[in-house]
N, C-alpha and C positions, 0 to 999 in steps of 0.2 A: 851263504846267501839265505835272507829272511824267507818265510813260509811264504811271505805276500809277493817278496820278488818271484819265488818259484813259481806260485803260480799264476804270474802275472806273464809268465814265460809259455808255461804250458798253454793258457785258454786263450783261446782268439777275441778280437779287441772289443766286441759287442758282449760277449758274457760275462768278460772282467768287468766291463762297467758295470753291470747289473750285481754282479756280484758283489761288487765296492759299494754301490748306492745303497744295495740293502741295509747294508749296516748303518746307513744312515737313517734310513727308515723306520728300521725295527727299532733304534732308538726315539725317533719320534712317538711310534707306536707303543712303547715300553713306558715312556714318560706317561702320556695320555692316559693310557688304559688306568696306569696306575692311582693317577692324583684326581681326574677330571671326576665333575658328577655324573653319574649312571652305570660307573662301573665298580665300584664298592658300597658296600653297606652307610648309608645316610647316618650312623655315629663319630662320623668324623666333622669337625666343628666346621673346616673350610665348608666341605659339601654341604654340609648343613644350611649355613649362611648364604650360600649361593642359592641354594632352595627358596631361602627366606627371600630374599632381595627378589629373584623372578618371580616370586608369588605377589609378596606386595606390590611390586610395579602394576600387576594387573590391576590390582584394585583401584591404586592413586591414579592410572590411566583414567578410569571408570568414573572417578570424582571428578575429572577434569570434562569430559562428552560435554558439549555444548548441549544435549539432550538427554541428560542423564537419568537414566530407567531406574527408579528405586527400587530396592530391594535386588540389584543386581549383583552375581558373583557370589552366590550363595556355597558354589561347590568350592571356588579360591577361599573366602573366607574360613570354611572350615580345615582345608587343608593349611593355610598360614597358621590359624591354631595350632593345629596340633603339630606342626612343627616348631613353634615355638614352644611349645612345652618340651617336645624332645629335646629341644636346644638345651633347657634349664634342667631337665633329667640327667643328660651327659654332662653337668656341671659345667658348661662352654664359658665362654667370658659374655655376663649379662651386663655388661657396659660397653659393648661394642656400637657404635651409633647406629647401624644399619638395623641391629636386633631390636634397639631400642625403637628407633622408627615404625618398624611393624609393628609395636605394640601402640604408638601412641596411633598409628593409621587406623587402627581398627578403634581405638576412641574415637576417633575425627569421624568415621563411616557411622558410627552409633548417634554423634552429635549431630551429624548433617541429616539423618533419616528423621530427630527427634524433630530438629528446626522444620522438617516437613511435613511434618506429625504423621507421618508414613508408619505403620505396624510393623516392626520387624520380626521374626520367628522367634520368640522367647527363648528357647533352646541356645539359640545362636546368641544371643543378646546376654544369655548367664553365660556361656562360655566366654567371652569376650571380659564378661566383668571378673570372673574365675580369675584369666590371664592378668589381668591389669593388677588384681590384688595381691597377687602371687608373685608379680614384678615389681609393686608398689610403684607402678608408672600410670600415674590416674589421670595426667594432662594429654591434650591431642597435639597433632602437629596441622597443619591448614595448607593445601595447594594456593599457588601462588594465582593471585588474580590482577588481572591490568585490563589495558587498554591498549589501540593500537598505537596511540602518539609515545605512551609511555616505555613500550614492548622495544621502539625504534630510537628511542631518546637517544642513545649513546652509538647511535650506527656511523656519527662523524665523530665521538670521542676520541681520549686516549686509549691506546690499545687494551690495557689492563680492564677500563669500563666497558670497552666493546665486547670484550670476548666474555665477561662476566653476564654481560646483556643478553647471551643469545641460548635461547634454549630450543627444543622439540617443540615443534607446533602440530597439535591435533586438531586444530579447528578452521576452516578455511571458508571464505564467504566463496558466493558461487561468481567467480569475476577471471577471465583467463589472463594468466601471467604471461607477460610480453615476452617473446620469445627470445629479441635479442637484450633481456637484463640478463635471462640466463647465459647467453654467450659472453656478458662480459665477465658473469660470475667466472664462467670457465678461462676465461682470461687471467682473471686473479688467481686461479688455481692452477695455471701453466708455470707459475713459478714455485711451485711446491719442489722438493728435492727428489732428486731420481737418483735409482743407484749407477753410476758413471755416466750421469746424463743420458740415458737410456732413453727416459719418457715413456715407459710402456701405459702409460694409462690413455683410455680411449671413451668417448661419452656417447652415448646414444640418448635423445631426448623424444621419450613417448607424449604423443601429442591427442591423438585417435582416442575417445571416451570409452570404446568397446575394448579396444585391447588395454587400457590401462586398467579397467574393471575385470579383464580376464587376468590381466597380472596379479594385479593385488588380491585375488580369490586365491590364484596359486602360491601368494606370497604366505597367505594364513596370519599374517602378524598386524594388520591395520583393522581390527575390528571396531566397528562404531565409528569410524573415523574416513576410513580409504572413499568412501564415496562421496566425500567432499574435495579430494586430492585433484586440480586441476592437471598436472604433469607430472610423467615421471622419469626421473634419470636414471639411466642404465650405465655404472660404471665396469668398466672392463681394463682386462690388463694381455699385454700383447706377452707371452712367456716367451715367443721367439729370440728376442733380445738378451735373454739371461742363457748363461753359460755353465751346464753339468748340475749334479744333483747339490752340490753345496751351496745354490742358489735356489733351490726349489722354494722359498718360501719366499722370494724377492715379489713376486708378483701383487700379492697379498699385503705385503710391507709398505711398497711403491702406494699401491693405490690405497692405504689406509690414509699415509699422508697427504695424498693427491683428496682426500676425502673432505677432510677437517678444514682444508683451502677452501674447497670446493664451498661447503655448509657459510664460511666467514664470507666469500664474496658474496653467496644470495643473500645474508643477514644484511650487509653491507648497500645491496641494492633494495634494502624492504621487502624480501618475498620470504614468506615462511616456510620452514622445511623441516621434514622429520626423516631422521635416518632408519632404514628397512633394511633388515638383515637377509641376504638369501642364501638361507641354509637348511629351510623346509620344503625347496622347491622339487619337486619329482623329474626323473631324467627326460619324461616323456614331456613335460611344460620348459625343461630347459632347453630343450631342441626346438620346442616351437618357440619360444622366446627368440632365440636364435635365427631361426627362421624368418620370423617377424620384421627384427631389426639388419639383417644380414650381419653378425657376428660369426667371425670365423672361427674355427674349430683349435686355432691358435692361440684363443683369448677365454682366459678366466672372466666368469663374470662375479664381482668382489661384493655389489651390495645395489641396494635402490634408494634412492632420493625421492621422497614424493614431495611436490611443491603447490602452493596456493599463496593466495593473498589473504592477510590476518584481518578478522573481525574487529570492529571496534569494540566488543568487549570480549576477553576471553580466560579462561584457565591456563594454568601451566600445571604437570605433575612437577611437586617438589623436590624429587630425588636428591637428595642429600648425599655429600661426596666426603670421602674419607678429608680428613685435615691433613695436613703437607706432612706433619710428622707421624703419622701414622704409616707412609709408605715410603720416607724417603731413610736410607741408612748410608751414613757417611762415612767411607772409608779411607782411613789416610794411612 
């Protein structure tokens, strides 16, 4: 008789369940602790690159703000320069698209402020110039500028053109979003795949301005544009429909698929939207949100989506994607 079978006969059901499940959870913890950013020294290429992307995204978002504050992001800029230099010192891949984008973005930051005739800190400018010379990257990138008609021109096009035309929007006008349009977008999202058709996804729409601003302040990832968001969609997933510890991640997996379908639905109905991570909200604020929306304890909150109408003119963060050949491995 195997040890597992012997233990199974000796230990009561609940304790046996928790002992078996611990093996699965421990493997999750082991892998995350070993590889995730924040647990290891930042001399690992993937961890360094992840930090570079997160930091440069702060800068590119700032460049797209409707009322860009000249000279913004000084701490983030110095951090990004330091990360890029460490990346080079560690002999990491300097041809990586995101590393190159980071250096180009720093050059763009200088160019934008030069065009505004705003005097940047000479120390900062010199650091960027030195990095540019060190990497031999002297050109700049540019955030995407367009108008409302151009942004939605592929809303009724082929799916390829439609999908490529959608971007996260961080600039909205003071015009209420019709709740019925959101409900129509939710109807589209209902066609998302779900595990064994169990359809765990739930949607809560916040309309009260005071409640929206409180939630966005708690979320902390919408600085500079959160005050313009008209409505917030709270996505949750019902964990009661799942079975056992082997399905412990299904709620978030199903919610992720549903969220993308919903974002496409919002784009189809010409509603601007931005995805907001629900990861830095305190336990107290999570309880408050649940009480506010009537979210039962059996549901996990997966993410938020900010909605609003798109202005006549807007800027969009370039946020480059990896090319397909960089992420696909064909196994024959």
